[in-house]
C-alpha positions as CSV (number, residue, x, y, z in Angstrom):
1,M,-0.2,37.5,-47.9
2,Q,-2.7,39.5,-49.8
3,F,-4.2,38.5,-52.7
4,C,-6.9,40.4,-54.5
5,I,-8.0,40.0,-58.0
6,H,-10.0,42.5,-60.4
7,A,-11.8,42.6,-63.7
8,H,-13.1,44.7,-66.1
9,G,-15.0,43.6,-69.5
10,I,-14.4,39.8,-68.1
11,D,-16.6,37.5,-66.2
12,L,-14.6,36.4,-63.5
13,T,-15.5,33.2,-62.9
14,E,-14.5,31.0,-60.5
15,P,-12.1,28.4,-62.2
16,I,-10.4,31.4,-63.9
17,K,-10.0,32.4,-60.3
18,R,-8.6,29.5,-59.3
19,Q,-6.5,29.2,-62.2
20,A,-4.4,32.5,-61.6
21,Y,-4.2,32.0,-57.5
22,E,-2.8,28.3,-58.1
23,K,-0.2,29.8,-60.9
24,L,0.5,32.1,-58.6
25,E,1.5,30.7,-55.5
26,L,3.0,27.7,-57.7
27,A,5.4,30.7,-59.1
28,L,6.1,32.6,-56.0
29,D,6.1,29.9,-53.8
30,R,9.3,30.0,-52.6
31,L,9.4,33.9,-52.1
32,E,6.2,34.1,-49.9
33,Q,7.8,35.5,-47.0
34,Q,9.5,38.5,-49.1
35,I,6.1,39.4,-50.6
36,T,3.1,41.2,-48.7
37,C,0.5,41.9,-51.4
38,I,-0.5,40.6,-54.9
39,S,-2.9,42.1,-57.0
40,V,-4.4,41.1,-60.1
41,Y,-5.9,43.2,-63.0
42,L,-8.0,41.5,-66.2
43,I,-9.1,43.6,-68.7
44,D,-11.1,42.7,-71.8
45,T,-9.8,46.0,-73.7
46,N,-11.9,45.8,-76.3
47,G,-15.6,44.5,-75.1
48,P,-16.7,41.2,-75.4
49,L,-17.9,41.3,-78.9
50,L,-14.8,42.0,-80.3
51,G,-12.0,39.2,-81.0
52,G,-8.5,39.1,-81.2
53,V,-5.7,40.0,-78.4
54,D,-7.7,41.7,-76.6
55,K,-7.2,40.4,-72.9
56,A,-4.5,42.2,-70.7
57,C,-3.3,41.1,-67.5
58,R,-1.2,43.0,-64.9
59,I,0.2,41.9,-62.3
60,V,1.8,43.7,-59.0
61,V,3.6,42.1,-56.2
62,Q,4.8,44.4,-53.5
63,I,7.8,42.7,-52.3
64,D,9.3,44.1,-48.6
65,K,8.4,47.8,-48.7
66,Q,10.2,47.8,-51.6
67,E,9.0,49.0,-55.1
68,S,6.2,47.1,-56.9
69,L,7.3,44.7,-59.6
70,V,5.0,45.2,-62.7
71,L,4.2,42.7,-65.0
72,E,1.6,42.7,-68.1
73,D,0.6,40.5,-71.0
74,C,-1.9,40.5,-73.7
75,D,-3.4,37.4,-75.4
76,E,-6.8,35.9,-76.9
77,S,-7.4,33.6,-74.1
78,V,-7.6,34.5,-70.5
79,H,-6.2,31.4,-69.0
80,V,-3.5,31.9,-71.7
81,V,-2.3,35.0,-70.4
82,I,-2.5,34.0,-67.0
83,D,-0.5,31.2,-67.9
84,R,2.9,33.1,-69.5
85,I,2.5,35.9,-67.0
86,T,3.0,33.7,-64.2
87,D,5.8,32.2,-65.8
88,R,7.3,35.2,-66.3
89,L,7.0,36.3,-63.0
90,G,8.2,33.6,-60.9
91,V,11.8,34.3,-62.3
92,A,11.3,38.4,-62.3
93,A,10.5,37.8,-59.0
94,S,13.4,35.8,-58.2
95,Q,15.5,37.8,-60.2
96,R,14.4,40.9,-58.0
97,I,14.4,39.1,-54.4
98,D,18.1,38.1,-55.4
99,A,19.2,41.3,-56.1
100,L,18.0,42.7,-52.9
101,K,19.5,40.1,-51.0
102,L,22.6,41.0,-52.7
103,K,22.8,44.8,-52.1
104,Q,21.8,44.3,-48.9
105,R,24.9,42.3,-48.3
106,G,26.7,44.3,-49.8
107,F,25.8,47.2,-47.7
108,R,26.3,45.1,-44.4
109,N,30.0,43.5,-45.6
110,W,31.1,47.5,-46.6
111,L,29.6,48.3,-42.9
112,S,31.7,45.6,-41.2
113,Y,35.2,46.6,-43.6
114,R,34.4,50.3,-42.4
115,N,34.1,49.8,-38.8
116,T,37.0,47.4,-39.0
117,T,39.2,50.4,-40.6
118,E,38.9,53.1,-38.5
């Protein structure tokens, strides 16, 4: 699984990198076999001099050659936005993978039913 983190307008310190990596690892631990790539984008939308809810985080997760799972969130703090988005990511990725498994199982059941009726 590839992991990359990009920052624009945010000082990408070691604690921020470590927090992002640890939270992603925790959120996606049981799904690691199905995930091929994770990209994290951290952006200060209005620059370092202005405050407010301006720290945006976008996470793109590539799941087994399927379409990507994309989540976005904003907050005043980079640490808070990383915590919140990774919490949501664990649930969203589990739901997406469960849906893919169900779809594949349904297709296999349909094929086996079709082969027995011919």
